[in-house]
VOPAGU-2260 file (C-alpha; in pm, 1 decimal, decimal comma):
REM VOPAGU-2260
SITE   aa  ch    i         X         Y         Z
SITE  UNK   A    0   -2491,2     805,4     116,2
SITE  UNK   A    1   -2481,5     486,6     -81,9
SITE  UNK   A    2   -2250,4     191,9     -66,8
SITE  UNK   A    3   -1913,4     236,5    -238,7
SITE  UNK   A    4   -1851,1      -4,6    -521,7
SITE  UNK   A    5   -1503,3    -156,3    -544,4
SITE  UNK   A    6   -1273,6     -39,1    -822,1
SITE  UNK   A    7   -1186,0    -305,4   -1078,6
SITE  UNK   A    8    -841,2    -262,6   -1235,1
SITE  UNK   A    9    -744,8    -360,5   -1588,1
SITE  UNK   A   10    -381,0    -388,9   -1689,0
SITE  UNK   A   11    -168,9    -541,9   -1963,2
SITE  UNK   A   12      64,3    -647,3   -1684,5
SITE  UNK   A   13       4,0    -774,5   -1331,2
SITE  UNK   A   14    -285,9    -669,8   -1104,9
SITE  UNK   A   15    -222,3    -710,9    -731,4
SITE  UNK   A   16    -503,8    -796,8    -492,6
SITE  UNK   A   17    -572,5    -851,6    -124,5
SITE  UNK   A   18    -448,7   -1192,9     -12,8
SITE  UNK   A   19    -764,5   -1248,1     192,0
SITE  UNK   A   20   -1049,1   -1141,7     -38,6
SITE  UNK   A   21    -872,9   -1079,1    -375,3
SITE  UNK   A   22   -1007,1    -723,8    -399,4
SITE  UNK   A   23    -796,0    -529,0    -650,9
SITE  UNK   A   24    -531,5    -299,8    -497,2
SITE  UNK   A   25    -288,9    -180,3    -764,8
SITE  UNK   A   26    -104,8    -269,4   -1085,2
SITE  UNK   A   27     253,5    -344,0   -1179,0
SITE  UNK   A   28     271,6      -9,1   -1361,5
SITE  UNK   A   29     218,9     170,0   -1027,8
SITE  UNK   A   30     525,4      15,8    -860,6
SITE  UNK   A   31     788,6     275,2    -772,8
SITE  UNK   A   32    1029,0      27,4    -607,8
SITE  UNK   A   33    1053,1    -339,5    -508,5
SITE  UNK   A   34    1340,4    -269,8    -266,4
SITE  UNK   A   35    1139,7    -229,7      55,1
SITE  UNK   A   36    1075,2    -437,9     364,6
SITE  UNK   A   37     751,1    -452,7     558,2
SITE  UNK   A   38     660,3    -610,1     890,0
SITE  UNK   A   39     621,9    -952,4     722,8
SITE  UNK   A   40     908,3    -950,9     471,7
SITE  UNK   A   41     943,2    -797,5     126,4
SITE  UNK   A   42     723,6    -504,0      29,8
SITE  UNK   A   43     665,1    -283,4    -274,7
SITE  UNK   A   44     631,9      95,1    -289,3
SITE  UNK   A   45     333,5     202,9    -504,1
SITE  UNK   A   46     225,2     546,6    -620,6
SITE  UNK   A   47    -145,4     451,5    -646,6
SITE  UNK   A   48    -373,1     205,7    -464,7
SITE  UNK   A   49    -750,1     151,0    -467,6
SITE  UNK   A   50   -1011,0     -23,5    -252,1
SITE  UNK   A   51    -838,5      66,0      74,3
SITE  UNK   A   52    -895,3     290,1     373,4
SITE  UNK   A   53    -646,6     444,9     612,9
SITE  UNK   A   54    -591,3     437,0     986,3
SITE  UNK   A   55    -490,6     733,5    1198,4
SITE  UNK   A   56    -158,7     906,7    1132,3
SITE  UNK   A   57     122,3     815,7    1370,3
SITE  UNK   A   58     495,1     881,0    1386,7
SITE  UNK   A   59     705,6     564,8    1351,3
SITE  UNK   A   60    1079,3     521,2    1366,4
SITE  UNK   A   61    1180,8     304,6    1069,3
SITE  UNK   A   62    1518,5     191,9     937,3
SITE  UNK   A   63    1540,1     504,8     718,8
SITE  UNK   A   64    1438,2     746,3     994,1
SITE  UNK   A   65    1121,5     893,3    1140,6
SITE  UNK   A   66     806,9     895,5     925,2
SITE  UNK   A   67     441,5     985,9     975,1
SITE  UNK   A   68     242,9     690,2     838,9
SITE  UNK   A   69    -109,5     548,1     829,4
SITE  UNK   A   70    -193,6     178,0     816,8
SITE  UNK   A   71    -367,4      65,6     497,3
SITE  UNK   A   72    -663,0    -173,3     525,8
SITE  UNK   A   73    -862,8    -352,1     259,0
SITE  UNK   A   74   -1198,8    -180,6     210,8
SITE  UNK   A   75   -1373,9    -517,6     160,9
SITE  UNK   A   76   -1229,9    -739,2     437,9
SITE  UNK   A   77   -1035,1    -491,8     660,2
SITE  UNK   A   78    -707,3    -688,3     638,5
SITE  UNK   A   79    -399,2    -475,3     714,6
SITE  UNK   A   80    -198,9    -456,6     390,7
SITE  UNK   A   81      78,3    -206,8     463,3
SITE  UNK   A   82      98,3     168,5     520,7
SITE  UNK   A   83      91,2     510,4     354,7
SITE  UNK   A   84     373,2     760,4     399,2
SITE  UNK   A   85     229,4    1098,8     495,7
SITE  UNK   A   86     557,6    1263,5     591,4
SITE  UNK   A   87     927,8    1183,0     592,7
SITE  UNK   A   88    1139,3    1376,4     841,4
SITE  UNK   A   89    1468,0    1296,7     661,7
SITE  UNK   A   90    1520,9    1502,6     344,4
SITE  UNK   A   91    1650,7    1209,3     135,8
SITE  UNK   A   92    1331,4    1012,5     214,4
SITE  UNK   A   93    1084,6    1282,6     100,6
SITE  UNK   A   94    1018,4    1092,2    -226,1
SITE  UNK   A   95     808,0     845,7     -20,2
SITE  UNK   A   96     552,5    1107,8      84,4
SITE  UNK   A   97     206,6    1027,3     -51,4
SITE  UNK   A   98     313,5     678,0    -158,8
SITE  UNK   A   99     205,4     336,9     -31,4
SITE  UNK   A  100     376,7      23,0      97,4
SITE  UNK   A  101     198,1    -305,7      23,6
SITE  UNK   A  102     348,6    -620,3     170,1
SITE  UNK   A  103     429,5    -888,3     -87,0
SITE  UNK   A  104     326,1   -1178,0     139,9
SITE  UNK   A  105     -19,0   -1024,6     192,3
SITE  UNK   A  106     -92,1    -969,2    -179,8
SITE  UNK   A  107    -190,0   -1209,5    -456,3
SITE  UNK   A  108    -181,8   -1184,2    -835,1
SITE  UNK   A  109    -540,6   -1151,4    -951,4
SITE  UNK   A  110    -457,0   -1110,6   -1319,7
């Protein structure tokens, strides 16, 4: 197995990157909602992210109910960036399944 090369994103709008190493993470077009809160303040819900890896699944009680989530880490520097929703136990929260939270204070604009 060879080394994985990071994905480089091109967009006519904003490209978001890791606040530590500036590795590309997602684009403005992939934002589902800006109305979320993370552990460190405001957060965005994305439908696609790149250059990350996931921690183990765990059940967490959040303000909108119980969810099964995995922490998201930067593939380049291992900084914790947010989490991925694997499962929502509350029916009205099912739209989050398979989507990603990235914390605004941990991201930078790279383009």
